[in-house]
N, C-alpha and C positions, 0 to 999 in steps of 0.2 A: 202251260202253264197255270189253266181253269183246270184242272183234274187234276193235279200236286195238289194245288189250294181243297180242292174238295175233299179227298184223300185227309192233307194233314188236320182238318177242323174234324172228319171225323172219326181222326185218333185220339183228336186231344178230347170229346165230347165223351168217348168211351175210356177213357183216363177217367178223365171226373169221375164218370158215374161208378166207375169200378174202386174211385178214391180208398173205402172206409173196409173195402169187401178183402177176407182173408190174403193174405199176402203167398203169393205162387213161391212154391217150396216147403209153405206151416201144413201141421199136420191138419186134417180138416180138425171140426169139434166134434166128438163125441155124440149122436142123435139118440134118444131112445123116442121111438114112433110106432106110432099103432096105425090097423089098415083096417077097412069100413071093418072089418069081420070079427073083429076086435084084441086082434093076435098083438103082439110087442115084437117091435122086428129096433134092431143097435144096426145105425151104421156101417159099425165095426163088422157087422159081417158079412159084406158086399164083397171086402175083400177080397185080393186075388186076381179079379179085375180092373177093369178101368170102370170107373163110373160119371156118369152124369144125372145131376141131379138139380132139377129143375123145381125154381120154388116159386107157382102161383097160386092165384083167389080167384074163387068164381063168381066175381063183379067183372074181374077185370077183363079186356076189350082186348085188349093184343094179346092177352095168356091164351083168349080164345083162338083169335089168326095161327096163333104159334104150334096150339093143342096138335097139329093135322101133324105140322114138321116134326114132332116128338118120334109121336106114331109112324113115321116116316123114316125116322133115325134109328127106334130101336130095330122094327125089321131089319134093318140095311145089316144093324150091325153084331144084329145073333148074338147067340151063347159068347160072343167079343169081350160086350161090355154090358154092363146095366145103365139102362133107363127107366130110372124111378124120375118119383115125381112128389114134393112136397104138400098139402097144400096146407095153407094158412090165410089166415086174417077173411074167418068164413063165421057167419054164425052161427050154425048149425050145420049136423053133420047130412041131412036133407040136401041143401044149397051145391054140398058137394057132388052127391049123388048124380044133380039136376046136368051138372055141369060135364059133368062125363059122358051122363045117357046124350045129350043134345052131341057135345062131341066127341062122340062116339072116342072115346078115351080106352085105348087098348095096351097102356103101359100100366106098372105099379103103381100107385096113385096112395103116399103113406100118409095119415091124419099128425099139425105141429098143430105148430100156436104162439103165442109172444115168447117161448121161452127159445123154440126153435128158431126166428129170428134172430132174434138177439146172440146166439153165437154165433150165427152165419154173417152177421151184420147186416141182415134184408130189409133196405125198405123201400123198395125200387119192385115191379112183377112186373113180365116174369124177370125171378136174377136164379140164369146157371150158372155152375160150377163144372171143370173137368177135372177129376180125383185119379190121381194115379191110383195102382191096384195094389198099391201101399198105403193108399188113404192118405197121400199131401195133397193139396191143392194143387192146382196146374196151371187151373186159370178161371175168370169166369165172365160173365159177358149182362149183362143188363138190356132188360128194351126183349123187342123182336129178333128174331134166330132163323134168316131164312133155310131148307134143308140140308141145302148146300154148306153152308155157315156151322152148324152143328156137327155136319160130318168130319168139315177141315180142321175142325179144331179138337174134335175128338180123337185124330188120326194126326195131329200134329206132334 
């Protein structure tokens, strides 16, 4: 009985946190992002494989803890999926670079801003979207997600 109650509370909290995010089955908003080297990347260029898209901020403590899980997912997924992230809510690019150095980030990091956050309705960090190979939102999660949780959601 206690376990059932805990699970129900967790499901309710997850539903509440994701209530404003793009719904499953909708087309992912198009984003024009920039790499730290200045190249332009469009989200639609990643179609053809599933995409795990994590929005994070350099000052976010939970993002720091989850970063190694995103790295592990990228290594596990290999070439079968794109595992990328969008840095948002930063003061300058050096904040992003410092986060990447300190956390040992080995996955692609794109620079976003308020327009990226508005497009995906992100207002909490980290927020991770799982997109189909056709560019549709399949699911989203807000907050810390374990390695197993990320992997499970990718292949669900």
